C-alpha positions as CSV (number, residue, x, y, z in Angstrom):
1,M,36.2,44.2,84.0
2,F,34.9,47.4,84.1
3,T,34.0,49.6,87.2
4,I,31.6,52.5,86.9
5,T,30.2,54.9,89.0
6,M,26.9,56.2,89.6
7,S,25.7,59.8,88.9
8,A,23.6,61.7,91.3
9,K,20.9,61.0,88.8
10,G,21.3,57.5,89.2
11,Q,22.8,57.5,85.5
12,F,26.2,55.2,84.9
13,V,28.4,56.1,81.6
14,L,29.3,53.0,80.3
15,P,33.0,52.3,78.8
16,K,33.9,53.3,75.1
17,G,34.9,49.7,74.8
18,V,32.1,48.1,76.2
19,R,29.4,50.5,74.0
20,E,31.7,49.3,71.0
21,H,31.8,45.6,71.4
22,M,27.7,45.4,72.0
23,K,27.5,48.1,69.5
24,L,25.3,50.5,70.8
25,L,25.1,53.9,69.8
26,P,23.3,57.3,71.3
27,G,19.4,56.2,71.5
28,C,19.7,52.6,71.6
29,K,17.5,50.6,74.1
30,V,19.3,48.7,76.7
31,D,16.9,45.7,78.9
32,V,17.9,45.7,82.3
33,T,17.8,42.7,84.8
34,V,18.8,41.8,87.9
35,D,20.0,38.0,88.1
36,D,19.3,36.1,91.4
37,K,23.2,37.1,93.0
38,N,22.3,40.6,92.5
39,R,24.5,41.4,89.3
40,L,22.8,43.6,86.2
41,I,22.8,42.4,83.2
42,L,22.3,44.5,79.9
43,T,21.3,43.6,76.6
44,P,20.6,45.4,73.7
45,A,16.9,45.4,73.2
46,L,16.7,46.0,69.4
47,H,19.2,46.8,67.0
48,E,18.4,48.6,63.8
49,P,17.9,46.9,60.7
50,E,21.3,47.8,59.1
51,A,22.9,46.2,62.1
52,L,21.9,43.0,61.3
53,F,23.5,42.9,57.9
54,E,26.8,44.8,58.4
55,D,28.6,41.9,59.1
56,R,27.5,40.5,55.5
57,P,29.4,40.4,52.9
58,R,28.2,43.2,50.0
59,A,26.1,41.5,47.3
60,K,28.4,41.0,44.3
61,K,25.4,40.8,41.5
62,I,22.3,43.0,42.2
63,V,19.1,40.8,40.9
64,S,16.0,43.0,39.7
65,I,12.7,42.1,40.6
66,E,11.7,41.0,37.7
67,G,15.0,38.6,37.1
68,M,13.9,37.3,40.9
69,N,10.8,35.8,39.5
70,R,12.1,34.5,36.4
71,A,14.8,32.9,38.3
72,I,11.4,31.2,40.4
73,G,10.0,30.6,37.6
74,E,12.6,29.0,36.4
75,A,13.5,26.3,39.2
76,V,9.6,25.5,39.7
77,R,9.4,24.4,36.3
78,G,12.9,22.9,36.8
79,S,11.5,21.0,39.4
80,V,8.0,19.4,38.2
């Protein structure tokens, strides 16, 4: 658990470990809600599209659009 202090402007600084864990970068939006026990709940609002795939393994083979269309056509012909 971390303790943070509010500034005179009403701002909080999240510790680096929290920002890294939540994958927050400068400019990221965070939704703030208050639960029934007056606790703040911080939830990243949206991630950049690149962040959705950063844990995904790199592709081993790159296929062109034509190659994808050919494979789809072959799969459809094979299933009929």
